[in-house]
Every structure is written in structure tokens, then in C-alpha cells.
Backbone as a ProteinNet text record, in pm:
[ID]
protein_1_A
[PRIMARY]
MARGVESIRRAALGAVGAVLLVVGVALLVLPGPGLLLVFAGVVLLSRAIPALDRFVAPVRTRALRAAEESVSSPWRIAGAVLVGLFLLAAGVVWGLLPELPYSGWATGTSLIISGCVLFALLVWSHRRVRAERRAAETAEHHAR
[TERTIARY]
18977.3	18853.1	18890.9	18958	18979.7	19059.9	19152.3	19222.2	19105.7	19010.3	18909.1	18830.8	18788.5	18719	18786.3	18925.9	19008.3	19007.3	19039.5	19057.5	18941.4	18808.7	18687.2	18665.4	18704.4	18701.9	18795.8	18922.2	19021.8	18975.7	18892.4	18857.4	18737	18641.4	18528.1	18592.8	18674.5	18735.6	18812.9	18869.3	18953.1	18847.9	18739	18637.6	18565	18508.7	18440.8	18549	18649.2	18767.9	18795.4	18801.7	18816.7	18698.6	18584.4	18450.5	18460.2	18497	18507.7	18606.5	18717	18817.4	18779.4	18701.8	18686.4	18562.8	18471	18380.2	18432.7	18517.7	18589.7	18656.8	18726.3	18804	18725.5	18615.9	18497.8	18446	18420.1	18385.4	18481.8	18614.4	18720.7	18672.9	18629.2	18584.4	18476.8	18406.7	18302.3	18369.3	18296.4	18344.7	18347.8	18265.1	18263.6	18383.3	18374.4	18488	18483.6	18527.4	18516.3	18655.1	18740.4	18875.7	18829.1	18745	18701.1	18672	18583.5	18565.4	18705.1	18784.8	18905.5	18997.3	18974.3	19041.6	18989.7	18848.1	18788	18818.5	18824.2	18881.6	19025.3	19097.3	19248.3	19235.5	19176.7	19174.4	19133.2	19022.7	18957.6	19072	19127.3	19219.6	19331.9	19401.8	19494	19468.1	19326.4	19310.2	19330	19288.3	19302.2	19445.7	19508.7	19651.2	19738.7	19810.2	19882.9	19993.2	20031.1	20149.3	20085.4	19964.2	19900.1	19891	19914.7	19905.2	19980.7	20091.2	20169.2	20093.1	20007.8	19916	19820.1	19789.3	19664.5	19698.2	19791.5	19832.2	19837.2	19896.9	19912.1	19766.4	19692.2	19574.6	19458.6	19487.3	19374.5	19411.5	19542.6	19547.4	19509.4	19521.1	19490.1	19336.6	19262.3	19120.6	19044	19105	19045.5	19069.6	19184.5	19208.8	19114.9	19078.6	18988.7	18859.3	18807.6	18687.3	18670.7	18766.3	18757.3	18739.4	18821.9	18809.2	18680.8	18623.2	18472.2	18374.3	18393.7	18291.7	18350.7	18461.8	18537.6	18467.6	18387.7	18310.7	18165.1	18096.9	17951.2	17924.1	18022.5	18024.5	18056.8	18168.7	18179.3	18079	18023.9	17910.1	17801.5	17764.7	17649.7	17698.1	17808.3	17855.7	17837.6	17875.1	17853.2	17712.9	17628.3	17480.8	17427	17473.1	17412.2	17470.6	17596	17634.3	17543.9	17513.5	17439	17305.1	17237.7	17100.3	17119.2	17210.6	17221.7	17236.9	17311.6	17337.8	17174.9	17121.1	16991.7	16891.6	16888.5	16799.5	16844.4	16972.7	17033.1	16985.2	17003.4	16966.8	16822	16712.4	16588.4	16571.2	16636.9	16607.5	16678.7	16790.4	16851.8	16772.3	16689.8	16632.7	16483.6	16427.2	16307.8	16327.3	16437.8	16445.4	16522.6	16451.3	16534.3	16605.5	16603.3	16687.7	16806.6	16848.7	16986.5	17080.6	17218	17309.1	17305.1	17321.8	17336	17234.4	17105	16989.5	16935.3	16865.5	16800.4	16802.2	16755	16767.1	16911.6	16979.8	17111.4	17186.4	17190.9	17274.9	17211.6	17082.4	17016.1	17028.8	17014.2	17037.4	17178.6	17281.1	17410.3	17429.6	17374.3	17385.5	17304	17190	17120.3	17178.6	17271.5	17353.3	17461.2	17518.7	17619	17583.8	17481.3	17429.7	17396.9	17361.3	17336.9	17450.7	17552	17684.5	17741.9	17737.8	17789.9	17724.6	17589.9	17518	17547.1	17556.2	17608.1	17749.2	17830.4	17982.4	17979.6	17913.7	17908.4	17884.4	17745.3	17694.1	17793	17867	17968.3	18069.7	18123.3	18241.9	18203.1	18094.8	18034.4	18033.4	17985.8	17957.1	18091.9	18183.6	18336.3	18404.7	18400.4	18458.8	18383.8	18257.7	18205.7	18248.6	18243.2	18277.7	18447.2	18540.1	18650.4	18655	18595.8	18585.2	18539	18436	18373	18490.6	18555.2	18655.8	18778.4	18819.3	18921.2	18878.3	18740.8	18706.2	18694.7	18664	18646.5	18799.2	18880.2	19015.4	19068.5	19061.1	19072.1	19016.7	18896	18824.9	18883.1	18926.3	18983.4	19113.1	19191.1	19345.3	19331.6	19224	19226	19210.9
2309.9	2379.5	2528.3	2609.3	2744.3	2778.4	2692.5	2721.2	2703	2609.3	2604.5	2728.6	2776.3	2899.2	3041.5	3030.6	3140.6	3134.3	3013.3	2987.7	3029.3	3007	3034.3	3200.7	3250.8	3399.4	3464.6	3431.7	3488.4	3461.8	3359.7	3326.5	3417.8	3445.3	3551.8	3700.5	3723	3865.9	3881.1	3761.9	3788	3792.2	3714.3	3702.4	3855.9	3903	4022.8	4146.9	4139	4245.6	4232.1	4135.7	4104	4163.9	4140.2	4198.7	4343.4	4424.4	4543.4	4622.1	4558	4597.2	4615.4	4493.8	4498.9	4596.3	4610.5	4730.5	4844.9	4875.5	4996.5	5048.9	4945.5	4976.3	5015.3	4937.8	4960.9	5115.6	5163.1	5279.5	5381.2	5350.7	5471.8	5548	5504.3	5579.6	5678.5	5683.1	5775.2	5907.3	6004.4	6121	6116.1	5995.6	5981.9	5922.4	5902.3	5855.1	5704.1	5644.4	5487.6	5435.8	5529.8	5480.2	5436.5	5496.2	5464	5294.1	5248.9	5104.3	5028.6	5076.6	5005.2	5013.1	5123.2	5115.4	5033.7	5028.3	4909.4	4763.9	4746.1	4592.9	4571.1	4676.4	4655.1	4620.5	4698.8	4684.9	4541.1	4494.4	4362.1	4260.5	4275.2	4176.1	4158.1	4276.3	4283.6	4209.5	4199.6	4141.3	3960	3946.1	3788.8	3773	3853.5	3845.6	3946.1	3919	4019.7	4050.7	4020.4	4074	4177.1	4213.8	4328.6	4442.3	4432.4	4539.7	4669.3	4633.1	4750.4	4853.5	4806.7	4885.5	4960.1	4943.4	5009	5168.3	5183.4	5339.9	5429.6	5379.5	5450.7	5472.2	5374.4	5368.6	5463.4	5439.4	5522.1	5659.7	5729.5	5850.1	5908.1	5827.1	5852	5856.2	5759.5	5737.2	5879.5	5900.2	6021.1	6146.1	6165.6	6284.7	6282.8	6150.6	6152.3	6196.3	6145.3	6153.4	6310.2	6367.6	6510.4	6584.1	6561.8	6617	6588.3	6491.1	6450.8	6560.4	6632.2	6702	6847.2	6872.8	7012.3	7128.6	7096.2	7215.7	7174.6	7271.8	7231.7	7165.6	7201.6	7142.6	6995.8	6961.5	6820.3	6743.4	6800.6	6742.2	6714.3	6828.5	6810.3	6708.4	6700.4	6597.8	6457	6460.8	6302.7	6253.6	6361.7	6344.1	6299.9	6357.4	6341.1	6205.4	6177.6	6030.6	5925.7	5955	5860.5	5850.9	5965.6	5958.5	5862	5905.2	5829.5	5678.1	5634.3	5475.6	5451.7	5505.5	5459.4	5454.5	5564.6	5535.1	5426.9	5428.4	5315.4	5187.6	5166.8	5034.4	5011.7	5096	5066.7	5045	5114.7	5087.6	4970.9	4910.6	4787	4674.8	4707.8	4590.7	4579.1	4680.2	4670.7	4637.5	4698.9	4672.2	4556.8	4465.2	4318.9	4333.9	4448.7	4477.6	4514.9	4568.5	4607.8	4504.1	4534.9	4427.2	4389.4	4268.9	4230.8	4279.8	4276.2	4338.6	4229.1	4287.7	4201.5	4276.1	4215.9	4287.3	4252.8	4147.2	4135.2	4249.3	4292.2	4427.1	4531	4551.3	4675.1	4679.5	4587.2	4580.3	4618.9	4582.7	4627.5	4759.5	4811.6	4955.6	5043.9	5018.5	5060.3	5068.8	4922.8	4949	5038.6	5029.2	5117.1	5261.1	5309.6	5451	5479.1	5386.8	5389.1	5406.5	5301.8	5330.4	5443.6	5518.5	5655.2	5732.2	5745.7	5842.9	5826.6	5715.1	5676.7	5731.1	5699.5	5757.1	5904.5	5969.4	6117.9	6175.2	6132.1	6182	6160.3	6058.6	6013.8	6110.1	6126.9	6226.2	6364.3	6418.6	6556.5	6575.2	6484.7	6501.8	6494.6	6423.7	6403.3	6540.8	6610.9	6715.3	6837.5	6823.3	6942.1	6938.2	6820.8	6790.7	6850	6811.5	6856.7	7011.3	7066	7220.4	7279.9	7230.6	7288.6	7263.7	7166.9	7137.3	7221.7	7258.4	7356	7501.9	7537.4	7661	7673.6	7576.7	7591.7	7578	7521.4	7518	7650	7719.1	7849	7945	7930.5	8025.4	8022.9	7913.2	7866	7923.9	7921.8	7989.9	8134.5	8204.6	8369.5	8399.5
2718	2670	2669.6	2736.1	2755.8	2614.7	2557.8	2447.6	2334.1	2336.9	2222.8	2196.2	2338.4	2331.7	2288.5	2327.4	2278.7	2132.4	2069.3	1937.1	1843.1	1921.9	1852.2	1849.5	1973.3	1986.4	1866.6	1863.6	1760.6	1646	1603.8	1464.3	1438.1	1521.4	1523.6	1502.2	1586.6	1575.6	1434.4	1401.2	1255.6	1152.4	1158.9	1054.8	1032.4	1161.7	1166.5	1137.6	1172.7	1132.6	956	930.3	768.1	698	761.1	670.2	701.4	812.1	824	737.3	741.6	662.4	513.2	453.7	322.6	283.4	397.2	362.8	373.7	447.6	474	340.8	286	168.4	67	49.8	-50.8	-33.2	88.3	108	116.2	75.7	46.9	-74.5	-154	-268.5	-251.9	-132.6	-95.3	-43.9	-30	47	188.2	236.4	386.3	447.8	585.4	649.1	638.5	510.3	518.2	582.7	594.5	647.7	811.1	863.1	1008.4	1005.4	915.2	904	873.6	811.9	778.3	927.5	1004.3	1134.2	1214.7	1226.1	1315.3	1281.7	1142.2	1093.2	1152.3	1127.5	1166.8	1322.6	1402.7	1543.4	1571	1513	1541.4	1483.7	1367	1316.9	1394.9	1454.1	1570.2	1690.3	1732.7	1842.7	1807.5	1694	1633.6	1608.8	1556.9	1517.6	1563.6	1673.1	1764.8	1664.3	1557.7	1483.3	1390.2	1382	1313.3	1395.6	1532.8	1628.1	1589	1513.2	1482.2	1378.7	1311.7	1201.6	1280.8	1403.7	1474.7	1485	1520.2	1553.9	1426.7	1324.1	1197.1	1139.6	1125.7	1065.3	1162.8	1273.7	1377.6	1336.2	1336	1299.2	1183.9	1067.6	945.4	943.3	1004	993.8	1066.7	1188.1	1249.6	1188.6	1115.1	1024	916.4	851.9	736.4	787.5	900.4	957	979.9	1031	1051.5	938.4	822	683.4	615.5	657.4	588.9	637.4	744.9	793.1	822.5	745.4	774.3	711.4	618.3	542.1	487	510.6	464.7	321.6	219.7	97.7	108.3	191.5	211.4	283.4	369.4	430	330.6	256.5	146.3	32.5	-14.6	-93.9	-39.3	85.7	146.8	153.6	216.6	221	88.1	-17.1	-158.6	-202.2	-152.3	-215.1	-144.1	6	79.4	26	-15.3	-80.4	-213.7	-282.4	-415.8	-371.2	-284.8	-254.6	-206.6	-117.4	-81.9	-218.2	-290.3	-423.3	-524	-522.3	-618.2	-558.7	-415.8	-362	-400.2	-391.3	-436.2	-564	-647.5	-804.9	-833.5	-782.6	-805.9	-752.7	-656.3	-589.2	-660.2	-748	-821.1	-980.3	-1036.1	-1178.4	-1215.6	-1282.4	-1313.6	-1430	-1505.9	-1637.4	-1595.4	-1486.9	-1437.3	-1438	-1458	-1431.2	-1263.3	-1243.2	-1077.9	-1005.7	-1083.3	-1013	-908.2	-832.2	-708	-574	-487.2	-356.6	-287.7	-330.2	-262.4	-284	-398.2	-464.8	-396.4	-410.3	-374	-195.2	-130.7	22	58.1	-26.4	8.2	-15.4	-139.1	-157.2	-48.2	15.6	98.2	236.3	262.1	400.5	379	259.5	253.9	275.3	221.8	249.6	396.1	472.1	601.9	695.5	647.8	700.8	690.1	582.2	536.5	628.5	640.5	720.1	860.8	923.5	1047.3	1083.4	1001.2	1010.3	989.9	899.6	903.4	1038.1	1089.6	1206.3	1330.1	1350.8	1464.1	1429	1295.8	1263.3	1305.7	1282.4	1301.5	1456.2	1511.5	1667.7	1742.7	1693.5	1747.5	1714.3	1604.1	1545.7	1646.6	1659	1735.1	1878.2	1929.1	2083.2	2091.7	2008.4	1995.9	2008.3	1914.2	1902	2037.4	2103.8	2234.4	2351.3	2344.3	2436.4	2405	2302.9	2278.5	2312.7	2268.3	2310.9	2458	2539.9	2689.2	2736	2692.9	2750.8	2703.8	2594.5	2570.2	2674.9	2694.4	2763.6	2924.8	2989.6	3104.4	3100.4	2995.8	2996.8	2992.9	2968.5	2972.8	3116
[MASK]
++++++++++++++++++++++++++++++++++++++++++++++++++++++++++++++++++++++++++++++++++++++++++++++++++++++++++++++++++++++++++++++++++++++++++++++++

């Protein structure tokens, strides 16, 4: 019985990991931190397939560096916000206009979800970078 539950757990982790990995790869074309989703997908896949564990550390390093770079300047943040707003608007347009290729709410919803994921990852990245800067400033202040 325990082996069956473990098999189901590993299959579920693998499926969710694969979805996150695919969505993350799709989001790599955006200026936001899509690599974070790739990292999350690799982590979950490594839980389902232990042989993939060797990819976690390198992907983590690159994902966190990309997240940091995505909020490193006001221009990058503005660009990512514009892309997110474009995705939201495009989702509504694709949902409402039947003349567009692949029109309908399935496409529109996926674009809207992509925009929301982009905003969530930007907020997370910004908070993380801001917390790291505060910690570095505090450590520097205590060192004096």
C-alpha cells in the first residue's frame, strides 16, 4: 500500500514539475524571471526522478541571478510591467475577438495567467533583492 502511495506522489510531483518546467521555458522570452518557474519544475521533477537532482543547484543559481537581474534597474522593472500589462490586455482581446487566430477564452485565459505569473514573480524578486540589500547594509553597519 505504501509503495502505491509513493508511486502516486512521485507521478503527481513529476506531472506538476513538468508543467512548471514547460511554463517556465515559455516565459523565458519575457523580461521577467521565468527561470524561477524552470527552477521550481526541476526541483519537483528531481523529487520524482532522483537522477535529476544534479541539475537543481546549477538551475537554482541561474534562476536566482536572473530574478535579481530582472529587478536590477527601474527600466527592467518598467519593461517587465509593460509586458505583463500587454499579456493581460492581449488575453482579454483574444477572449473577446473571434476573428483572431486561436481566439477564445482558452488562449485568453492562458495569456492572462501568464501576465499574473509574471507580476507575482516580479514582486517576489523585488522583495527578495530588497531584503538582501537591507541585510547587507545591516551587516556592513554592524561591521563598523
